[in-house]
C-alpha positions in Angstrom: 0.0 -0.2 0.1 1.5 3.3 -0.5 0.5 6.7 1.1 0.8 9.6 -0.6 2.6 11.8 1.3 2.4 14.8 -0.1 -1.5 15.0 0.1 -0.8 14.0 4.1 1.9 16.6 4.0 -1.1 19.1 3.4 -3.5 17.7 5.8 -0.6 18.4 8.7 -0.5 21.9 7.4 -4.2 22.7 8.1 -3.5 21.5 11.3 -0.4 24.1 11.4 -2.3 26.7 10.0 -4.6 26.1 13.0 -1.5 26.7 15.8 0.4 29.8 13.7 -2.9 31.5 14.1 -4.1 30.4 17.7 -0.5 31.5 19.0 1.3 33.6 17.2 -1.6 35.2 15.5 -0.1 34.6 11.3 -2.8 35.1 9.0 -4.7 32.0 7.8 -2.7 29.7 5.4 0.9 31.2 5.8 2.4 28.2 5.4 1.3 26.9 2.5 2.1 30.3 0.7 5.5 30.0 1.9 5.6 26.4 0.9 4.1 27.5 -2.9 6.8 30.0 -3.3 9.9 28.1 -2.3 8.4 25.1 -4.4 8.3 27.7 -7.5 11.6 29.5 -6.4 13.5 25.4 -6.5 11.6 24.6 -9.7 13.6 28.1 -11.5 16.8 26.5 -9.4 16.0 23.7 -11.9 16.0 21.8 -8.0 14.5 17.9 -8.9 11.2 16.7 -7.4 12.7 15.5 -4.6 14.9 18.4 -3.5 11.4 20.5 -4.8 9.1 18.5 -1.9 12.1 18.2 0.6 12.2 22.4 0.4 8.5 23.2 0.0 7.6 20.7 2.8 10.2 22.1 5.3 8.5 25.3 4.3 4.5 24.2 4.7 6.2 23.2 8.5 8.5 25.5 9.4 7.2 26.9 12.2 5.7 23.9 13.6 7.7 23.8 16.7 4.8 25.9 18.7 2.9 23.8 20.3 6.0 23.4 22.3 6.4 26.5 24.2 3.9 28.0 26.4 2.1 31.8 26.4 4.8 33.2 28.0 7.7 31.7 26.5 6.3 32.6 23.1 5.4 35.9 23.9 9.2 36.2 25.5 10.2 34.8 21.8 9.0 36.8 19.8 9.7 40.1 22.0 13.5 39.2 22.0 14.0 37.8 18.5 16.0 34.8 20.4 14.4 32.2 18.1 17.4 29.7 18.6 15.4 27.0 20.6 12.3 27.8 18.0 14.0 26.9 15.3 15.8 23.7 16.8 13.0 21.7 17.5 11.5 23.2 14.4 14.3 20.9 12.7 14.3 18.0 15.1 10.8 17.7 14.5 10.5 18.0 11.6 13.4 15.2 11.2 11.3 12.4 12.0 9.6 12.5 8.2 11.1 10.7 5.7 11.9 12.6 3.2 14.2 11.4 0.3 16.4 14.5 0.9 19.1 15.6 3.4 17.0 18.5 5.0 20.0 19.8 7.3 19.4 22.9 8.4 16.4 23.6 6.4 14.8 24.9 9.2 17.2 25.1 11.4 18.9 28.8 9.8 15.7 29.8 8.3 15.6 33.1 10.7 19.4 34.5 10.0 20.1 37.1 7.4 23.1 36.0 5.9 25.3 39.0 7.9 26.1 37.4 11.2 23.2 39.1 13.0 20.2 36.1 13.1 19.6 33.7 16.0 22.8 31.7 15.5 24.9 34.5 14.1 25.4 32.7 10.7 27.3 34.4 7.6 25.6 33.6 4.3 28.0 30.5 3.1 27.8 28.8 6.8 24.0 27.3 6.1 22.3 26.0 3.3 20.6 28.1 0.6 17.7 26.4 1.1 17.2 27.9 4.9 17.9 31.6 2.8 15.0 31.2 0.6 13.2 30.1 3.6 14.0 32.9 5.7 13.3 35.3 2.6 9.8 34.0 2.0 8.7 34.0 5.1 9.4 37.3 6.5 8.2 39.0 3.4 4.9 37.0 3.4 4.4 38.3 7.5 5.6 41.5 6.3 3.2 41.8 3.5 0.6 39.5 3.8 1.3 38.4 -0.2 -2.2 37.2 0.0 -3.9 40.8 0.0 -1.8 42.5 -2.3 -3.4 44.5 -5.0 -1.5 43.6 -8.3 -1.9 47.3 -9.6 0.7 47.8 -5.6 2.9 45.2 -7.0 5.7 47.2 -8.4 5.6 49.5 -5.4 6.2 46.3 -3.0 8.6 45.2 -5.8 10.4 48.4 -4.6 10.3 48.1 -0.6 11.4 44.4 -0.8 14.3 45.9 -3.1 15.0 48.1 -0.8 15.0 46.0 2.3 16.5 43.3 1.5 19.0 42.7 4.2 16.2 42.6 6.5 14.6 39.6 5.1 16.9 37.3 3.6 20.6 37.3 1.6 20.3 39.3 -1.3 20.6 36.0 -3.7 17.5 34.8 -2.1 15.2 37.7 -2.1 16.3 38.5 -6.3 15.0 35.1 -6.4 12.0 35.8 -4.8 11.1 39.1 -6.9 12.0 36.9 -9.7 9.0 34.8 -9.7 6.3 37.5 -7.7 4.5 38.4 -10.7 0.6 39.1 -10.9 0.0 35.7 -11.5 1.7 34.5 -8.6 -0.2 36.5 -6.6 -3.5 36.1 -7.4 -2.2 32.1 -6.7 -1.8 32.8 -3.4 -5.2 34.3 -2.7 -6.8 32.7 0.1 -9.7 31.3 -2.2 -6.6 29.8 -4.8 -3.7 28.5 -2.3 -4.8 24.8 -1.8 -4.9 24.6 -5.3 -1.9 26.2 -6.2 -0.3 24.0 -3.5 -1.5 21.0 -4.9 -0.4 21.7 -8.2 3.5 22.8 -7.4 4.0 20.0 -5.1 5.4 16.9 -6.4 4.4 13.4 -6.0 6.1 12.0 -3.0 5.0 8.5 -2.1 6.2 5.8 0.2 5.4 2.1 1.1 3.2 1.8 4.7 5.3 -1.2 5.5 8.5 0.9 5.5 10.5 1.4 8.6 10.5 5.5 7.9 6.9 5.7 8.6 7.4 5.8 12.4 8.4 9.4 12.0 5.0 10.4 10.5 3.4 8.9 14.5 7.2 11.1 15.9 6.0 14.3 13.3 2.3 14.2 15.0 3.3 13.4 18.3 5.4 16.0 18.5 3.2 18.8 16.8 -0.2 17.8 17.2 0.4 16.1 21.2 2.0 18.7 22.7 -0.4 21.3 22.5 -1.4 20.4 25.4 1.3 18.6 28.5 -1.5 16.5 29.3 -1.3 14.6 26.0 2.6 15.1 24.7 2.7 10.9 24.4 -1.0 10.0 23.6 -0.8 9.9 20.3 2.6 7.9 19.9 1.5 5.8 22.8 -1.4 4.8 21.0 -0.2 4.3 17.8 2.7 1.8 19.9 -0.1 0.2 21.3 -2.2 -0.7 18.3 1.1 -2.5 16.7 1.7 -4.4 20.1 -2.4 -5.9 19.6 -1.7 -6.3 15.6 1.1 -8.8 16.1 -0.8 -10.2 19.1 -3.9 -11.2 16.3 -1.5 -12.1 13.8 -1.8 -9.4 11.3 0.7 -9.0 8.1 3.3 -6.1 8.2 0.9 -4.2 5.6 -2.1 -4.2 7.8 -0.4 -3.6 11.0 1.3 -1.1 9.2 -1.7 0.7 8.4 -3.3 0.5 11.8 -0.5 1.9 12.9 -0.8 4.9 11.0 -4.2 4.5 11.3 -3.3 5.5 15.2 -1.0 7.6 15.0 -3.8 10.0 12.7 -6.6 9.6 14.6 -6.2 12.8 16.6 -4.9 15.5 14.3 -8.3 17.5 14.4 -7.7 18.1 18.3 -5.4 20.7 17.3 -8.7 22.5 16.4 -10.5 21.7 20.2 -9.3 25.3 22.7 -6.4 24.2 25.1 -9.0 25.8 27.5 -10.9 22.6 27.0 -8.1 20.2 26.7 -6.7 20.9 30.0 -9.8 21.7 32.1 -9.6 20.0 35.6 -13.5 19.2 35.5 -16.3 18.2 34.2 -16.8 19.8 31.0 -20.2 21.7 30.2 -22.0 20.8 27.1 -20.8 22.8 24.3 -17.2 22.4 25.9 -18.0 19.0 25.0 -19.9 19.3 21.8 -16.8 21.7 20.8 -14.4 18.7 21.7 -16.3 15.8 19.7 -15.8 17.9 16.5 -12.2 16.5 16.3 -13.3 13.7 15.0 -15.2 15.2 12.8 -12.4 17.2 11.3 -10.2 14.4 11.4 -12.5 12.4 9.3 -13.4 15.3 6.4 -9.2 15.9 6.5 -7.9 12.1 6.1 -10.5 12.1 3.4 -8.3 14.3 1.2 -5.8 11.3 1.0 -6.2 8.7 -1.8 -6.5 5.5 -1.1 -7.0 6.2 2.4 -10.8 5.3 3.2 -9.9 2.3 5.4 -7.0 4.4 7.8 -9.7 6.9 7.6 -12.2 4.7 9.0 -10.1 3.2 11.7 -9.0 6.5 13.0 -12.5 8.3 13.1 -14.3 5.8 14.8 -12.4 5.3 17.5 -14.3 7.2 20.2 -17.8 4.9 18.1 -19.9 2.9 21.4 -21.5 -0.8 20.3 -24.6 0.8 21.1 -24.7 3.6 18.6 -24.0 6.4 22.0 -20.9 6.9 20.8 -19.4 10.3 18.2 -19.2 11.7 15.2 -21.4 9.4 13.8 -23.6 6.9 15.7 -22.5 4.2 14.3 -23.4 0.6 16.2 -21.5 -2.5 16.5 -22.5 -3.7 12.2 -21.2 -0.6 11.4 -17.7 -0.4 13.2 -15.0 -3.1 11.5 -12.5 -5.4 13.6 -10.1 -2.6 13.5 -12.8 0.2 14.5 -13.3 -1.8 17.6 -9.9 -2.2 18.7 -8.7 1.6 18.1 -12.0 2.6 20.3 -10.9 0.0 23.2 -7.0 1.2 22.9 -8.0 4.9 22.8 -10.2 4.4 25.9 -7.5 2.4 27.5 -4.7 5.2 27.1 -7.1 7.9 28.1 -8.2 6.1 31.5 -4.5 4.9 32.2 -2.2 8.3 30.9 -2.2 11.8 33.9 -5.3 14.4 32.5 -6.0 17.3 34.2 -8.8 15.5 35.9 -7.3 12.4 36.9 -3.8 10.8 38.2 -2.1 8.3 36.0 -3.5 5.2 36.7 -1.8 1.1 36.2 -2.7 -1.6 34.3 -4.3 -2.8 37.6 -6.7 0.7 38.2 -7.8 1.4 34.9 -9.1 -2.6 33.5 -12.1 -2.3 35.6 -13.3 0.9 33.7 -12.6 -0.5 30.2 -14.8 -3.8 31.5 -17.4 -2.1 33.0 -17.4 0.0 29.7 -17.6 -3.5 27.8 -21.0 -4.9 30.0 -22.6 -1.8 29.2 -21.9 -2.8 25.8 -20.3 0.4 24.8 -17.3 -1.4 23.3 -16.3 -5.3 22.5 -15.7 -7.3 25.8 -13.3 -9.9 23.8 -11.0 -7.0 22.8 -10.3 -5.6 26.6 -9.7 -9.4 27.9 -7.0 -9.1 25.1 -5.9 -6.0 26.1 -5.8 -6.5 29.8 -3.6 -9.8 28.6 -1.2 -8.5 26.4 -1.1 -4.9 28.1 -0.4 -5.7 32.0 3.8 -6.3 31.2 3.6 -1.9 30.3 2.0 -0.5 33.7 3.0 2.6 34.5 5.4 2.1 31.4 6.0 3.5 28.0 5.5 0.8 25.2 8.2 1.2 22.8 8.1 1.8 19.4 8.2 -1.1 16.8 10.6 0.5 15.0 12.8 1.3 17.8 12.2 5.8 16.4 11.9 7.3 19.9 13.0 11.2 21.5 16.1 9.3 22.7 17.5 8.3 19.7 16.0 11.0 17.7 18.7 13.0 15.9 19.9 16.1 17.7 20.3 19.7 16.0 
């Protein structure tokens, strides 16, 4: 089974759009515009498809580390222009993804100017030119909101950019942006056009679902999405790892188990739209708050619906809050409408949520977790046979992190 990574990355970018707008007030689709412009520059330079894909994807995710800072840290970081940690974390996170080209330094140095005055004080020849391209496009879009520029003002805009080039990046990188910045390009960057523009300019990028690098998707999501709340920093990766172990228990072949692992990795991607105040509320949610929380499943479903040949993975991911008696959400499916892996995902998600630290309960041992699952099974909410299997398999991991099946974790992730 092939995974269209280029399309899946555009799904991730929707999540990052939410983060950027919520946490630093960036205009909608900023990452997409930066990506489209970087792709155009890469093609102008004669890069091959893998190189264009690497540059454009790093551009798409250049602000991916925002969730790893609390509000005060983000404000302090922006006020003092102390971007070192932001850049380091961003580079570390994006390195989880299975690129076909070396992307070292692309995000790490995307706030350098080439004159030794950036956060790392690098000169032009001391960091990758791709980082300089990204710096130019990122800073100019932030400064001038390119999606709103009227074509009749283009000449004046080009003059401003030209006069202030050293405030954005290296002269060469800024000139490359000016070379492609015409009226047609401005039109392609408008909010109503940017999604289609990105679809057209991003080269195809496929990986096989059985590749070990698939673990990087879980790692990336865990670092970017789950870090929105301190209570869910390991939620996605642990559910993915538990799903893999259960798949092995059931004798799944490598392809089916890899697909299940990927579905588990993606199951909560829509939760990035849930306000932090709801995610970290210490008490019971009010009805309107719970309605907002429930919406993350439908968003996950809708986002994953855009990925080709993803029907099965999408359903396994989006069915994790359904109940066998039809009382779950967001689609009210019943036992006849839920296949085995959807039932399995529902049980694993509950097990992880009940056992991990949350604002409304302490971390629980396996012994304290299982009675809650058995009670839900007795009430007809979840599959009792699967609950018994989880009881058998997960006991040895009580109060421990379940290891990644590919040996890929934060401890062996390359540091920058």
